[in-house]
N, C-alpha and C positions, 0 to 999 in steps of 0.2 A: 740567419743565425746571429744571435747577439754577441757582443764582446764577452770574452771570458771574465769571470769575476776577478776583481783586483786581489792581489796577494798580500797587500798591506792595508791596514785600516786607514780610512780617510774621511774627510767631511766636505760637503759641498761649499763652494765659495762664490762661483759666478755662473750664471746661466744666460746664454744668448739663444734667442728663438728667432728664426727667420721663417716667414710664411709667405708663399706666393700663390696668387689665384689668377687664372686666365679666363677671359670672357670673350665670346663671339658677339659682336655687336650687330644690330639690325642694318647698319649702313655698310656692312662688308668689311669693316675694320675690326681690330682686336685690341682689347685692353688687357694689360698685365699689371696687376697691383701687388706690390711687395711691402712687407712690414718687418721691421727689426725691433726687438725688445731685449734690453740688457737688464738683468736684476742681480743684486747681491744677496747672499744668504745671511747677511749680518747688517746691523744698523751701523751707520757712520755719519759723521758730521760733515756737511757740505761746506763749500768755500764761504758761503754767506753766514755760516753758523747754524743753519737749520739742520735738523737730523733727518736723514733719509732712512726710512725703516726697511728692514729686510723684506724683499719681495716687491718693493715699489720700484718702478722703472728708473734707471739712470738715463738710459736712452730709449726712446720710443718714437719711431719715425716711419713714414709711409712714402712710397714712391709709386706713382702711376704713369705708365706710358701707353700711348696708343700707337699701334703699328699697322702698316698695310700688309698685303699678302707677300711682299718681297722683304719683309722684316725691317723696313725703314720706319724710324720713329717720326710720327707726324704731330704728336702732342706729348707734353710731359709736365708733371706737377709733383713737387716735393713738399711735404708738411711734417711738422714735429708735434708730438704730444708731450714729450719730455726731452730735455737736453741739459747737460751739466752746467752750462754757462748761459742759460736763458737766451735772451735776444742776441747775444754775441754768437751763439750757434745758429739760431733760427733765421737770422738775417741772410743766410746763404741760400734759403729756399728757392728764390727766383732764379739763381744761377743755373739750377738744374733744368731750366727750360732750354738750355743749350744742348741738351740731349737730342733735341729735334734736328732731324737731318742725318743723324748717325744711323748706321745699319747694324743690326744685332749680330749678323753673321759675317761681317766684313771688317775685321780689325776693331771691333767694338771695345773690347777690354783695354786695348792700348790707347784708343782715343779717349776713353774715360780717364785713364791715368794721366794722359797728357793734358787734357782740358781742366781736370779737377784736382790735380796733384797739389800737395802741400797746402799753402794758404789760399789757393784758388777754389777749394771745395771743403766738404766735411768728410773726414775719414770714414765715418760710419755710413753716411748716405752713399758715398762712392762704392763702399764695399757692398751695399745693398744693390746698387746698380749692376754690379758684376755678376749677380745671379740671374739676371734677366734673360740672357740669350738661350740657355738650355730650357728655362721655363717657357719661353715663347715657342720653342721648337716642339715641346710636349703639348702645348696648348693647341697648336695648329696641326699636329700629327694626324689626327683623325680625318680632317678635311683633305690633307695631302694624300692619304691612303685611298680616299674615295675617288680622287682625280689625279692619278699619277701621270707624269710625263715620261713615257718610256725612252725617249731619246735624250733625256737630260740626266747627267750623272748626279746621283744623290749627294747633296753637299756634305752629309755627315760622314761619308767614307774618308778614311784616314784621319778622322777626328779624334779617335781614341784607340786603345789597344785592341778591343774586340772587333772594331770595324776597319782594321788594317786591310788594304785591298789585296794583300797576298795571303790572307788568312782564311780559315774555314768558314767564318760567318759570312763573309762576302761571297765566297765560293757557293755557299748554300742559298743565300737569299738574294744576292746581286751578282749572279754568275757573269753577266755581260761586262761587269766592271772589275772582275777578278784579274790580278796581274801576276799571281804566283805560278810556279810550275806545278802541274797536277798530272800524275800518272793515273791510270785506271784504279790502281790499288789505293792511292792517296784519296781519290774521289770517294771510293767506297768507305774508307776509314772516316773521312770528313762527314759523309752522310750519316754514318752511325752515331756521330756525336750528337746529332739532332733528332734521333729516332724517337726520343721520349719527350720532346718539347711539345707544349700545348699552344 
């Protein structure tokens, strides 16, 4: 369902696009590539006096990480196609190799904020890095469904509202890990919530 239409007339000013692509590699590792583009809907004069036309990127950057099956980053590369301060921005590219060794599902976002905060990183490249964990999980989801470990608690449980371990989704799909109180009546009610799912 889309957002309802606005009640007040408006005009576009700024558009940010983020695209993430996941790849399974032949060597058993995984590549996650992320791209961020910022454009304005109007022309403006840049710091050097040149005019940036509407629709031309203010920011355009790419970040590729390679991860193993445990979500640990084993390689990282950052590059820029456009940045507002030219080489003063792009000179930070090599710093993002320090993502290597970080684990996407073990405190990753806090590590990024700590390592690349303020002048130690690029605000936009770091923001792009923050979308990597959930994209990686989605990339690897099919393989994990094919080879589940029934004795291991799924890491995504208690990671969001829907996957609360005392809620109906976990009761239905991960009953072994359900922690809530469930009477026979509650169980029947919970099951009915999912009777129309595909």
